C-alpha positions in Angstrom: 3.6 42.6 11.7 5.7 40.8 9.0 8.9 41.5 10.9 7.3 40.0 14.0 6.6 36.8 12.0 2.9 37.4 11.5 1.4 37.1 8.1 -1.7 39.3 7.8 -4.6 38.4 5.4 -4.7 41.4 3.3 -7.9 40.4 1.6 -9.8 39.5 4.8 -8.6 42.2 7.2 -10.2 45.6 7.6 -7.3 48.1 7.7 -9.4 51.3 8.0 -11.5 52.1 11.1 -15.2 51.5 10.4 -18.4 51.6 12.5 -20.0 48.7 10.8 -18.5 45.4 9.6 -19.2 41.8 8.9 -17.1 39.3 10.9 -17.6 35.7 11.8 -21.0 35.6 10.1 -22.3 38.5 12.2 -23.0 42.2 11.4 -21.3 44.3 14.1 -22.8 47.8 14.7 -20.2 49.6 16.8 -22.2 52.9 16.6 -25.3 51.4 18.3 -23.4 48.8 20.4 -25.2 45.8 18.9 -24.6 42.8 16.6 -26.9 40.7 14.5 -27.0 37.8 12.0 -26.0 38.9 8.5 -28.7 39.3 5.9 -27.7 36.4 3.7 -28.0 33.9 6.5 -31.4 35.3 7.5 -32.7 35.0 3.9 -31.5 31.4 3.7 -33.3 30.6 6.9 -36.5 32.2 5.7 -36.3 30.2 2.5 -35.8 27.0 4.5 -38.8 27.9 6.7 -41.1 28.5 3.7 -40.1 25.2 2.1 -40.9 23.3 5.2 -44.2 25.0 5.9 -45.4 24.5 2.4 -44.7 20.8 2.4 -45.4 20.0 6.1 -45.6 17.3 7.4 -44.2 15.5 4.3 -40.6 16.4 5.1 -37.4 14.4 5.5 -35.1 14.2 8.5 -32.4 16.0 6.6 -34.8 19.0 5.8 -35.6 19.5 9.5 -32.0 18.9 10.6 -30.8 21.6 8.2 -33.2 24.1 9.6 -32.3 23.3 13.3 -28.6 23.4 12.5 -29.0 26.9 11.0 -30.9 28.1 14.1 -28.4 26.7 16.5 -25.5 28.4 14.6 -27.2 31.7 15.5 -26.9 31.2 19.3 -24.6 34.2 19.8 -27.5 36.5 18.9 -30.6 34.4 19.8 -29.2 33.7 23.3 -31.0 30.5 24.1 -34.2 31.2 22.1 -32.9 28.9 19.3 -33.1 26.0 21.8 -36.3 27.1 23.5 -38.3 27.3 20.2 -36.9 24.3 18.4 -37.3 21.5 21.0 -40.0 19.6 19.1 -38.2 19.9 15.8 -35.2 18.5 17.6 -37.4 15.6 18.9 -38.2 14.7 15.3 -34.5 14.5 14.5 -33.9 12.4 17.7 -36.5 9.9 16.5 -34.3 9.2 13.4 -31.3 8.5 15.7 -33.2 6.2 18.0 -34.6 4.1 15.2 -31.6 4.4 12.9 -33.6 5.8 9.9 -31.9 7.1 6.8 -31.5 10.9 6.7 -33.5 11.2 3.4 -36.5 9.2 4.7 -39.8 11.0 5.2 -40.7 11.5 8.9 -43.4 9.1 10.1 -44.7 9.2 13.6 -47.6 7.5 15.5 -48.0 10.6 17.7 -49.4 13.1 15.2 -49.6 15.8 17.9 -45.8 16.2 17.7 -46.1 17.4 14.1 -48.4 20.2 15.1 -46.1 21.3 18.0 -43.1 21.3 15.6 -45.1 23.3 13.0 -45.9 25.9 15.7 -42.2 26.3 16.2 -41.7 26.9 12.4 -44.5 29.5 12.5 -42.9 31.2 15.5 -39.6 31.7 13.7 -41.3 32.7 10.5 -43.0 35.6 12.4 -40.4 36.5 15.0 -37.0 35.9 13.4 -36.5 39.5 12.3 -37.5 40.8 15.7 -35.1 38.5 17.6 -32.2 39.3 15.2 -30.4 41.8 17.4 -28.4 41.7 20.6 -26.7 44.5 22.5 -23.0 44.4 23.6 -24.1 45.3 27.1 -27.1 43.6 28.7 -29.7 45.9 30.2 -29.5 46.4 34.0 -32.4 44.8 35.9 -35.2 47.2 36.9 -37.1 44.6 38.9 -35.9 41.6 41.0 -37.9 38.6 41.9 -37.6 35.5 44.0 -39.7 32.4 43.7 -39.9 29.1 45.6 -42.1 26.0 45.9 -42.7 24.1 49.2 -44.4 20.7 49.5 -47.8 22.3 49.8 -47.7 25.8 48.3 -45.9 28.1 45.8 -45.0 31.7 46.2 -42.8 34.5 45.2 -42.1 38.2 45.5 -41.1 40.9 43.0 -39.6 44.3 43.9 -39.0 47.4 41.9 -35.4 48.7 42.1 -34.4 52.2 43.2 -31.5 53.9 44.9 -32.2 52.3 48.3 -33.0 48.9 46.9 -30.2 46.9 48.6 -31.1 48.4 52.0 -34.7 47.5 51.4 -34.0 43.9 50.5 -32.1 43.5 53.8 -34.9 45.2 55.7 -37.7 43.0 54.3 -35.7 39.9 54.9 -35.0 40.9 58.5 -38.6 42.0 59.1 -39.9 38.7 57.8 -37.5 36.8 60.1 -38.7 38.9 63.0 -42.4 38.1 62.4 -41.5 34.4 62.1 -39.6 34.4 65.4 -42.4 36.3 67.2 -45.0 33.8 66.1 -45.3 30.5 68.0 -47.6 28.8 65.4 -46.3 25.7 63.7 -47.2 27.3 60.3 -47.9 30.9 59.4 -50.9 32.2 57.5 -50.2 34.1 54.3 -51.2 37.3 56.0 -47.8 37.2 57.8 -46.3 38.7 54.6 -48.5 41.8 55.1 -47.3 42.0 58.7 -43.7 42.0 57.7 -44.3 44.7 55.1 -46.4 46.8 57.5 -43.8 46.5 60.2 -41.2 47.7 57.7 -43.3 50.7 56.6 -43.8 51.8 60.2 -40.0 52.2 60.7 -39.5 55.8 59.8 -35.8 55.4 59.1 -36.7 53.5 55.9 -38.4 54.7 52.8 -42.0 53.4 52.6 -42.2 50.3 50.5 -45.1 50.4 48.1 -43.8 49.1 44.8 -43.7 45.4 45.5 -45.9 42.4 44.7 -46.1 39.0 46.2 -47.8 35.8 45.1 -49.0 32.8 47.1 -51.2 29.9 46.3 -51.8 26.5 48.0 -51.2 23.5 45.8 -54.0 21.1 45.1 -53.6 17.3 45.7 -52.8 16.5 42.1 -50.2 19.3 42.1 -48.5 18.2 45.3 -47.6 15.0 43.5 -45.6 16.9 40.9 -41.8 16.8 41.1 -39.8 19.7 42.5 -38.8 21.0 39.0 -42.4 21.4 37.9 -43.6 22.9 41.2 -40.7 25.5 40.9 -41.6 26.3 37.3 -45.3 26.7 38.3 -44.2 29.1 41.0 -42.1 31.2 38.6 -44.8 31.4 35.9 -47.7 32.3 38.2 -45.6 34.8 40.1 -44.7 36.7 36.9 -48.3 36.4 35.6 -49.7 37.7 38.8 -47.4 40.7 39.0 -48.1 41.7 35.4 -48.8 45.3 36.2 -45.6 45.6 38.2 -43.2 44.0 35.7 -44.6 45.1 32.3 -41.9 46.9 30.2 -39.2 46.1 32.7 -36.0 44.0 32.9 -36.7 41.3 35.4 -34.1 39.1 37.1 -35.8 36.1 38.6 -34.0 34.1 41.3 -34.7 30.4 41.8 -33.1 27.9 44.2 -33.5 25.1 41.6 -30.8 24.9 38.9 -32.9 22.8 36.6 -35.9 25.1 36.7 -33.7 28.2 36.1 -32.2 26.6 33.0 -35.5 25.3 31.6 -37.0 28.8 31.7 -34.1 29.9 29.5 -33.6 27.1 27.0 -36.6 24.8 27.5 -36.7 21.1 28.2 -37.0 17.9 26.2 -39.9 16.9 28.5 -43.1 18.5 27.1 -44.7 18.8 30.6 -41.8 21.0 31.7 -41.2 22.7 28.4 -44.7 24.2 28.2 -43.9 26.5 31.2 -40.9 27.9 29.4 -42.9 28.6 26.2 -45.7 30.2 28.2 -43.5 32.6 30.1 -41.5 33.4 27.0 -44.7 34.3 25.1 -46.0 36.3 28.1 -42.8 38.3 28.3 -42.8 39.0 24.6 -46.4 40.4 24.7 -45.6 42.5 27.8 -42.2 43.7 26.7 -40.4 42.0 29.6 -36.8 41.0 29.3 -36.4 38.0 31.6 -33.2 36.7 33.1 -33.2 33.7 35.4 -30.6 33.0 38.0 -30.0 29.9 40.2 -29.1 30.8 43.8 -28.4 28.7 46.9 -31.5 27.8 49.0 -30.0 29.8 51.9 -30.1 32.9 49.8 -33.8 32.5 49.0 -35.3 33.2 52.3 -37.9 35.8 51.0 -39.7 33.4 48.6 -39.1 30.4 50.9 -41.0 32.1 53.7 -43.9 32.9 51.5 -44.1 29.4 50.0 -44.2 27.9 53.5 -47.3 30.0 54.5 -50.7 28.3 54.5 -54.0 29.6 53.2 -56.8 27.1 53.9 -59.4 29.7 53.1 -59.2 29.3 49.3 -62.6 27.5 49.2 -65.5 29.0 47.3 -69.2 28.5 46.3 -70.3 26.5 43.3 -71.5 28.2 40.2 -75.0 26.9 40.6 -75.3 28.3 44.1 -73.9 31.6 43.0 -76.5 32.0 40.3 -79.2 30.9 42.6 -78.3 33.5 45.3 -78.4 36.3 42.7 -81.9 35.2 41.6 -83.1 35.1 45.2 -81.7 38.5 46.0 -82.7 40.0 42.6 -79.2 41.5 42.5 -76.4 41.1 39.9 -72.9 41.3 41.4 -70.1 42.7 39.4 -67.1 42.1 41.7 -65.9 39.3 43.9 -64.1 40.7 46.9 -62.6 37.5 48.4 -61.3 35.3 45.6 -58.3 34.2 43.5 -57.9 33.2 39.9 -59.2 29.7 40.6 -62.3 30.2 42.7 -63.4 33.7 41.4 -67.1 33.9 40.3 -66.7 37.1 38.4 -64.1 38.5 35.9 -63.5 41.4 38.4 -62.1 40.2 41.7 -59.8 41.0 44.6 -57.3 38.6 46.1 -55.2 38.0 49.1 -52.0 38.2 47.1 -51.1 38.9 43.4 -52.4 36.3 41.1 -53.4 35.9 37.5 -56.1 38.3 36.5 -56.5 40.0 39.9 -58.0 43.5 40.0 -56.4 44.4 43.3 -54.7 42.9 46.3 -56.3 43.1 49.7 -59.9 44.2 49.1 -60.0 46.4 52.2 -57.6 48.8 50.3 -60.4 49.7 47.8 -63.7 51.5 47.8 -66.8 49.2 47.8 -69.3 51.9 47.0 -71.4 52.3 43.8 -71.1 51.4 41.0 -69.8 48.2 42.5 -72.3 45.5 43.6 -70.2 43.3 45.9 -70.2 39.5 46.2 -68.9 38.8 49.7 -67.9 35.4 50.9 -65.2 36.1 53.5 -63.6 33.7 56.0 -65.9 33.6 59.2 -63.2 35.5 61.2 -63.6 38.5 58.8 -67.4 38.7 58.6 -67.8 41.7 61.0 -64.9 43.6 59.3 -66.5 43.0 55.9 -69.9 44.3 57.0 -68.4 47.4 58.6 -66.3 48.1 55.4 -69.5 47.9 53.3 -71.3 50.3 55.7 -68.5 52.8 55.7 -68.4 52.8 51.9 -72.2 53.1 51.6 -72.2 50.1 49.4 -74.5 47.3 48.4 -73.8 43.6 48.1 -74.6 40.0 48.9 -73.0 38.3 52.0 -72.9 34.5 52.4 -72.2 33.1 55.9 -72.7 29.8 57.6 -75.6 29.9 60.1 -73.5 29.7 63.2 -75.6 31.3 65.8 -72.9 31.0 68.5 -70.5 33.1 66.5 -70.0 36.8 67.4 -71.0 38.0 63.9 -74.5 36.4 64.0 -76.1 38.6 66.6 -74.4 41.6 65.1 -75.9 40.9 61.7 -79.3 40.2 63.2 -79.2 43.6 64.8 -78.9 45.2 61.4 -82.0 43.6 60.0 -84.3 46.3 58.4 -85.7 47.3 55.1 -82.1 47.6 53.8 -80.8 44.3 55.2 -82.6 41.1 54.4 -81.7 37.5 55.2 -82.6 34.1 53.7 -81.8 30.7 55.1 -80.7 27.9 52.7 -79.9 24.3 53.4 -78.9 21.8 50.8 -76.1 20.2 48.9 -73.8 21.6 46.2 -73.2 24.9 48.1 -69.4 25.0 48.6 -66.5 24.1 46.4 -63.5 22.4 48.0 -60.3 24.4 48.2 -56.8 23.1 48.4 -57.4 21.7 51.9 -59.3 18.4 51.6 -60.2 18.4 55.3 -61.8 21.9 55.2 -65.3 22.1 56.6 -66.4 24.1 53.6 -66.8 21.6 50.8 -69.3 19.4 49.1 -70.2 17.6 52.3 -71.2 20.7 54.1 -74.7 20.0 55.5 -75.5 23.0 57.8 -77.7 25.9 57.0 -76.3 28.9 55.1 -77.5 32.5 55.5 -77.7 34.8 52.5 -77.7 38.5 53.5 -78.7 41.2 51.1 -77.0 44.4 52.4 -77.8 47.9 51.1 -76.2 50.8 52.9 -76.5 53.3 50.0 -79.1 55.3 51.9 
């Protein structure tokens, strides 16, 4: 090396092969294929954290800046978390810059809520710093892939488990969905079209049956439609991952979004609190469920799966009011323990089934489950599914309460009347405060509903 004109640093260089060494402020473990922040720097950061927490909020700009600087210097290991969980601390520092305060002045703010948010970030690092202090040389391969999207009126997404035939299956699902769209002349497709696409795929014997997937769909309410595209996309990502919790727990999930800003915010957060909260929520959710989340921005043309779901409509997300629900149970002298047609917004009971995966769902598509005892079923289906609902309850020898509008011209009305007996009882109710408006403000089922309602107590256990 000397003959070549190089001057080696004899005191700094490691001349013998080793499996562990300290280099560039990092501890390199070549045996386990990982690296971490060296112990001295971690201890200094803990000391800094303790000092700030003990004196909070009587701290100077310099104290906070010193801590944030140490965190940011650890980015090779923390991989974006140092930005995600120090946004409000950085906001405090920015306040000094905008107002040209001296570094050694104590921080004074009119918005005291920011102090509490920044303190929560200090507590986070005080608890999780040791856990986050490791990174592998090779990133783990994804075991689940997801796509999310937000349209002007709805949000949706789909998550698939990977296996050997995964690439083939992605192509098949996409092609099958396109086929369903082309064969339907409706201006907009109901969310049930996703089931049609999946069922069509499963009927094709040349492909492996697809049963390890989950999709999420929800109509946006009026106040959510007014949100910007970034927030709608973040809402779609968060609720899709939340809804598919049972599918993605303990996995490495790669989530695809066709919004570059949203993909970046989920990784490193945002200076805007209304957007940053989504990144913090999903980060905490992934930590509790041992999910390693990677976000990827893709072109809109490559996001057909989620785009198709988000463009579906579901105008049947209305429900009944809490007061009417309790009144019906008193009239029928029956206490229900599961809501068969619901979502996380209109569910009347902790145990509920939904059209698609959503937060807290106990199962997707209630017709896939047994309705027999010990379940006491609360049944408020769309009018088009009333007869199917009653037949399902009969086949399962179940018991429940069914709510329908008193539409005597509908096909289900004479059918239900023909079942009247000691085991089937009906009450008529007319009044206000029966239905709770869903996402469609023009829906007939809402607070202005003024027709009669039938309450059917159905007992097919004998």
